[in-house]
C-alpha positions in Angstrom: 240.9 -6.0 127.1 242.3 -8.9 129.0 245.8 -9.3 130.3 246.2 -12.9 129.1 244.9 -15.6 126.9 243.7 -17.8 129.9 240.3 -16.2 129.8 236.9 -16.5 128.0 237.5 -15.0 124.6 235.5 -12.2 123.1 232.6 -13.2 120.8 231.8 -11.4 117.6 230.6 -7.9 116.7 228.0 -7.1 114.0 227.0 -3.8 112.4 224.6 -2.8 109.6 223.3 0.4 108.1 220.6 1.2 105.5 219.9 4.4 103.6 223.0 6.5 104.2 225.4 7.8 101.4 228.4 7.2 103.7 227.3 3.7 104.7 230.7 2.1 104.2 232.6 4.7 106.3 230.1 4.5 109.1 230.3 0.7 109.1 234.0 1.0 109.4 233.6 3.3 112.4 231.0 1.0 113.9 233.4 -1.9 113.6 236.2 0.1 115.3 233.8 0.7 118.2 233.1 -3.0 118.3 236.8 -4.1 118.0 236.7 -5.5 121.6 234.3 -8.2 120.4 236.6 -9.8 117.9 240.2 -9.3 116.7 240.9 -12.2 114.4 239.3 -10.9 111.2 237.0 -8.2 109.9 234.8 -7.6 106.8 232.4 -5.2 105.2 229.9 -5.9 102.4 228.1 -3.0 100.7 225.4 -2.5 98.1 224.7 0.3 95.6 221.2 -1.1 94.9 222.4 -3.4 92.0 225.5 -5.3 93.2 227.3 -6.3 96.3 231.0 -5.4 96.9 233.0 -6.8 99.8 236.4 -6.7 101.5 237.7 -9.1 104.2 241.0 -9.5 106.0 242.7 -11.0 108.9 243.5 -8.8 111.9 242.2 -5.6 113.4 239.8 -3.3 111.6 242.4 -0.6 111.1 244.8 -3.1 109.5 242.2 -4.7 107.2 240.7 -1.4 105.9 242.9 1.3 104.4 241.7 4.2 102.2 241.9 2.1 99.0 240.0 -0.8 100.5 237.2 1.5 101.7 237.1 3.3 98.3 236.3 0.0 96.5 233.1 -0.5 98.6 230.2 1.5 97.3 226.6 1.9 98.4 224.0 3.1 100.8 223.6 -0.2 102.5 226.4 -2.1 104.3 227.0 -4.7 107.0 230.2 -5.4 108.9 231.6 -8.1 111.2 234.5 -8.5 113.6 235.3 -12.1 114.3 236.5 -14.1 117.2 236.1 -17.8 116.5 234.9 -19.9 119.5 236.3 -23.1 118.0 238.9 -24.3 115.5 241.2 -22.4 113.2 241.0 -18.8 112.1 241.3 -18.4 108.3 240.4 -15.8 105.7 237.9 -18.3 104.2 235.9 -18.1 107.5 236.0 -14.3 107.7 232.6 -12.7 107.8 230.2 -11.4 106.6 229.8 -14.4 104.3 228.6 -13.6 100.7 226.8 -16.2 98.6 225.0 -16.2 95.2 222.0 -18.4 94.7 219.1 -18.5 92.4 217.5 -15.3 93.9 220.7 -13.3 93.8 223.5 -12.4 96.2 223.0 -12.5 100.0 225.4 -11.5 102.8 225.3 -12.6 106.4 227.2 -11.8 109.6 226.7 -13.9 112.8 227.3 -13.5 116.5 226.6 -16.7 118.5 226.7 -20.5 118.1 224.1 -22.8 116.5 224.1 -25.9 118.6 222.4 -28.0 115.9 224.6 -26.8 113.1 226.5 -30.1 112.8 223.3 -32.1 112.5 221.8 -29.7 109.9 225.1 -29.7 108.0 225.2 -33.5 107.8 221.6 -33.6 106.6 222.4 -31.1 103.8 225.6 -32.9 102.8 223.8 -36.2 102.6 221.3 -34.4 100.3 224.2 -33.2 98.0 225.0 -29.8 99.4 228.6 -28.6 99.2 230.0 -26.4 102.0 233.0 -24.1 101.4 233.7 -23.1 105.0 233.8 -24.7 108.4 231.4 -22.1 109.9 228.1 -23.0 111.5 226.9 -19.8 109.9 227.0 -21.3 106.4 224.2 -23.7 107.3 221.8 -20.8 107.3 222.6 -20.0 103.7 221.7 -23.6 102.7 218.4 -23.5 104.6 217.5 -20.2 102.9 218.5 -21.5 99.4 216.4 -24.6 99.7 213.3 -22.7 100.7 210.5 -22.5 98.1 208.8 -19.5 99.6 208.6 -16.5 97.2 210.0 -13.6 99.3 213.4 -13.4 101.0 212.1 -12.4 104.5 209.9 -15.5 104.4 212.8 -17.7 103.4 214.9 -16.3 106.2 212.1 -16.9 108.7 211.8 -20.5 107.6 215.6 -21.0 108.0 215.6 -19.3 111.5 212.9 -21.7 112.7 215.1 -24.6 111.8 218.2 -23.5 113.7 218.8 -23.7 117.5 221.1 -21.9 119.8 222.4 -18.4 120.2 222.5 -15.9 117.4 222.2 -12.3 116.4 222.3 -12.0 112.6 222.7 -9.0 110.2 221.9 -9.8 106.6 221.5 -7.9 103.4 220.9 -8.2 99.7 221.0 -5.4 97.1 218.0 -3.6 98.5 217.3 -4.8 102.0 219.0 -4.8 105.5 217.8 -7.4 108.0 218.5 -8.3 111.6 217.4 -11.2 113.8 217.9 -12.5 117.4 217.2 -16.0 118.7 214.1 -16.4 120.8 216.1 -16.8 124.0 217.8 -13.5 123.5 221.4 -14.9 124.2 223.2 -12.4 122.1 222.6 -8.6 121.9 221.4 -6.6 118.9 220.3 -2.9 118.9 218.3 -0.9 116.4 219.1 2.8 115.9 218.5 5.7 113.6 220.7 8.3 112.0 218.6 10.9 110.2 216.7 8.8 107.7 219.1 5.9 107.9 218.6 2.8 110.2 221.4 1.1 112.0 221.9 -2.4 113.6 224.7 -3.0 116.1 225.8 -5.4 118.7 226.2 -2.6 121.3 225.0 0.9 121.8 228.7 2.2 121.9 228.8 1.6 118.1 225.6 3.7 117.7 227.2 6.4 119.9 230.4 6.7 117.8 228.4 7.5 114.6 226.0 9.7 116.6 223.0 7.5 115.9 220.0 7.5 118.3 219.2 4.1 119.9 215.6 3.1 119.2 215.3 -0.3 120.9 216.8 -3.7 121.1 215.7 -6.2 118.5 213.3 -8.5 120.4 214.2 -12.1 121.0 212.6 -14.2 118.2 212.2 -11.1 116.0 213.3 -10.4 112.4 213.5 -6.7 111.4 213.5 -5.7 107.8 214.6 -2.3 106.4 214.0 -1.4 102.7 213.2 1.6 100.6 209.6 0.7 99.5 207.8 0.9 101.8 210.4 2.9 103.8 210.8 2.0 107.4 211.0 -0.9 109.8 209.0 -4.1 109.2 208.9 -6.6 112.1 208.2 -10.3 112.0 208.0 -12.3 115.3 209.2 -15.6 113.8 209.2 -17.4 117.1 207.6 -16.6 120.4 209.8 -14.7 122.8 210.6 -17.0 125.7 208.9 -16.1 129.0 212.2 -16.4 130.8 215.0 -15.2 128.6 218.6 -16.5 128.6 220.6 -13.4 128.0 224.3 -13.9 128.4 225.4 -12.6 131.8 229.0 -12.6 130.7 228.2 -9.6 128.6 228.1 -7.7 131.9 231.0 -9.4 133.5 233.4 -8.9 130.6 232.2 -8.9 127.0 230.5 -5.6 126.5 232.1 -2.1 126.8 231.2 -0.3 130.0 229.7 2.6 128.0 227.1 0.4 126.4 223.5 -0.4 127.3 223.0 -4.1 127.4 219.7 -5.9 127.7 218.1 -2.7 128.9 220.7 -2.0 131.6 223.9 0.1 131.9 227.0 -2.1 131.8 228.9 0.4 133.9 226.4 0.5 136.7 225.8 -3.2 136.7 229.6 -3.9 136.8 230.0 -1.5 139.7 227.2 -3.2 141.6 229.0 -6.5 141.1 232.0 -5.0 142.9 229.9 -3.6 145.7 228.3 -7.0 146.3 231.7 -8.7 146.1 232.9 -6.4 148.9 229.9 -7.3 151.1 230.4 -11.0 150.5 234.2 -11.1 150.8 235.7 -8.2 152.8 239.4 -8.1 153.6 241.8 -6.0 155.7 243.8 -4.1 153.1 245.4 -0.8 152.2 244.5 -0.5 148.6 242.1 -1.9 146.0 243.5 -2.3 142.4 241.9 -3.7 139.3 243.2 -6.1 136.6 242.9 -3.7 133.7 240.7 -3.1 131.9 237.6 -5.3 132.2 237.7 -5.4 136.1 238.2 -1.7 136.6 234.6 -0.8 137.2 234.0 -3.7 139.6 237.1 -2.7 141.5 235.7 0.9 141.8 232.5 -0.6 143.3 234.5 -2.8 145.7 236.5 0.3 146.9 233.3 2.4 147.3 231.6 -0.3 149.4 234.6 -1.2 151.5 235.9 2.3 152.0 239.4 1.1 151.0 241.2 3.5 148.6 241.2 2.6 144.9 244.3 3.0 142.8 245.9 1.6 139.6 248.6 -0.8 140.7 249.1 -2.6 137.3 250.1 -1.0 134.1 248.8 -2.7 130.9 250.6 -2.5 127.6 247.8 -1.8 125.2 249.9 -2.7 122.2 250.6 -6.3 123.0 248.6 -8.8 120.9 248.8 -12.5 120.9 252.1 -14.2 120.9 252.9 -16.8 118.2 256.1 -17.8 119.9 256.5 -21.2 121.6 259.1 -20.1 124.2 260.6 -21.8 127.2 258.8 -21.6 130.5 261.0 -18.8 131.8 260.3 -16.7 128.7 256.6 -17.4 128.9 256.5 -16.0 132.4 258.4 -12.9 131.3 255.9 -12.4 128.5 253.1 -12.0 131.0 255.0 -9.0 132.4 255.2 -7.5 128.9 251.4 -7.2 129.1 251.1 -6.3 132.8 253.7 -4.7 135.0 253.4 -3.6 138.7 253.4 0.0 139.7 255.7 -0.2 142.7 254.9 3.0 144.5 251.2 1.9 144.6 252.0 -1.6 145.8 255.1 -1.5 147.9 254.5 -2.3 151.6 250.7 -2.5 151.0 248.1 -5.2 151.7 246.5 -5.3 148.3 243.0 -6.4 147.1 243.2 -7.3 143.4 239.8 -7.4 141.6 239.5 -9.5 138.4 236.4 -10.5 136.5 237.0 -14.3 136.2 239.4 -17.2 136.5 239.4 -20.0 134.0 242.4 -22.3 134.0 244.1 -20.4 136.9 247.6 -20.4 135.4 247.6 -16.7 134.8 245.9 -15.9 138.0 249.0 -17.5 139.6 251.3 -15.3 137.5 249.1 -12.2 138.4 249.6 -12.8 142.1 253.3 -13.2 141.6 253.5 -9.9 139.7 251.7 -8.0 142.5 254.1 -9.5 145.1 257.1 -8.5 142.9 255.7 -5.0 143.1 256.2 -5.1 146.8 252.8 -6.1 148.2 252.9 -7.6 151.6 249.6 -9.5 151.1 247.5 -10.2 148.0 243.8 -10.8 148.4 242.3 -11.8 145.0 238.6 -11.0 144.5 236.6 -12.3 141.5 233.6 -10.3 140.3 231.8 -13.5 139.1 231.1 -17.0 140.4 233.5 -19.9 139.7 233.4 -21.0 136.0 232.7 -24.7 136.2 231.1 -25.4 132.9 231.9 -24.6 129.2 229.8 -22.2 127.2 228.1 -23.6 124.0 226.3 -20.4 123.1 229.0 -18.2 121.6 231.7 -17.5 124.3 235.0 -19.3 123.9 235.6 -20.8 127.2 238.0 -23.7 127.9 236.7 -27.3 128.0 235.3 -28.3 131.4 238.3 -30.5 132.1 240.5 -27.3 131.8 238.3 -25.1 134.0 240.1 -25.2 137.4 236.9 -24.6 139.4 235.2 -27.7 137.9 237.6 -30.0 139.8 239.0 -27.9 142.7 237.6 -26.2 145.7 238.1 -22.5 146.2 240.7 -23.2 148.9 242.6 -25.5 146.5 242.5 -22.7 143.8 243.8 -20.2 146.4 246.7 -22.4 147.2 247.5 -23.0 143.6 247.5 -19.3 142.7 249.3 -18.5 146.0 247.0 -15.7 147.1 246.6 -14.9 150.8 242.8 -15.1 150.3 240.4 -15.7 147.4 236.8 -14.8 147.1 234.3 -15.2 144.3 231.0 -13.3 143.9 228.3 -15.9 144.5 225.5 -16.6 141.9 222.8 -15.2 144.2 224.9 -12.1 144.7 225.5 -11.8 141.0 221.8 -12.1 140.2 220.9 -9.7 143.1 222.9 -7.0 141.3 220.7 -7.5 138.2 217.2 -5.9 137.9 215.7 -9.0 136.2 217.7 -12.0 137.4 215.3 -14.6 135.8 216.3 -13.3 132.4 220.0 -14.4 132.3 221.9 -17.5 131.3 224.2 -18.7 134.1 225.1 -22.1 132.6 228.8 -21.4 132.8 228.5 -21.3 136.6 225.7 -23.8 137.4 225.5 -26.1 134.3 221.8 -25.3 133.7 221.9 -25.0 129.9 218.6 -23.4 128.7 218.9 -24.9 125.1 219.5 -28.6 125.0 222.3 -30.0 122.8 224.4 -33.1 122.3 227.4 -32.2 124.5 229.6 -35.1 123.1 228.9 -33.9 119.5 229.4 -30.2 120.4 232.8 -30.8 122.0 234.0 -32.5 118.8 232.2 -30.0 116.6 234.4 -29.2 113.6 232.3 -26.1 112.8 233.7 -22.7 113.8 231.1 -21.1 116.0 230.8 -17.3 116.0 
């Protein structure tokens, strides 16, 4: 988890299971494992073969679902969603999975990603008389499915998926089927697993681990998988060709995913550690100790320490029980609130030249506060090292980054940023070094660093987009 709100925010987590008598409880556990991907709202939808039941709430999974709430959800099929909105307000109406009834019966859908043509599709449907009940881009998919004249639900879903553009991993269900789909560029992750005779879908393998399911494979980009009782097993539809060069989100490795997950075929832990080693090669410094900004930079800091030979230690204590602040305090109180989240460990820092490893800098305001905290802990020098390149461009594919005008690296040199945050030195991992640490560098989206967006969109429209992207 991050130490401040001046960072790219987590995206969403999705989970689904078919064919298990404890499907609801396992979905709850899966969402707990995916809590890092979204903390604004949570929801579960279940089916007993005849009807769908659902429960949604604002806040963390443990707060949304108590024993009574879980007891009301019945069935052997369930999907769940943890939400972090990447634009606009956070309300219960926008909590997922969404459930809608149309002429073919009920359908539930959970979404991780952003549909870059959602506003255009929404306007087209509204002009044709459709009524929308949320501000989610996800709701567009329901309308596309509902207007299809194809006879079978998987075919209607395929028709809808061919009309949307952008980044998405979906989990979907009706009374008798569980379905999952990824966009053809493979931006967002989605894993398929098995638990006995049951099949599981999850954003990350850590959610499969926690329920002791066996990972089978990742859902392929451009693939729809369908699980149902008759015939029993997995059906696969390649609804769009898999792109020859994928655009998997590299920020999954930098921050979004848990280190104990496999992501896009690689270990997050080992990749993050290699980021740190490469960062040490590119930006060495004379120092006495290497410390991470907990928790997302810890693995990269270990890699930096291993490569540099400088001792690793924990120099900052993070308060794990601090959520978002809804106060609007004076500047002096805001600065103290940062120390509620992070506090220096003086006997690690005092009298030391310190290398601080973090995963990214966005606006830079909290980077400045971080340096101040380390100096208050007694450090004689603070060398800040960032295990990713400078973030110069906004993400439109499902990660909540600031607008480009707010990103400090879009308008300032590294030296200017160093002066602003008041570090003795500042070094970012270069794009070439970042990709060198990956086994398949051509398969990753780096648009937030270089502005090379793999899926075109109307940036002016997107920046004013009223829809809440997931």
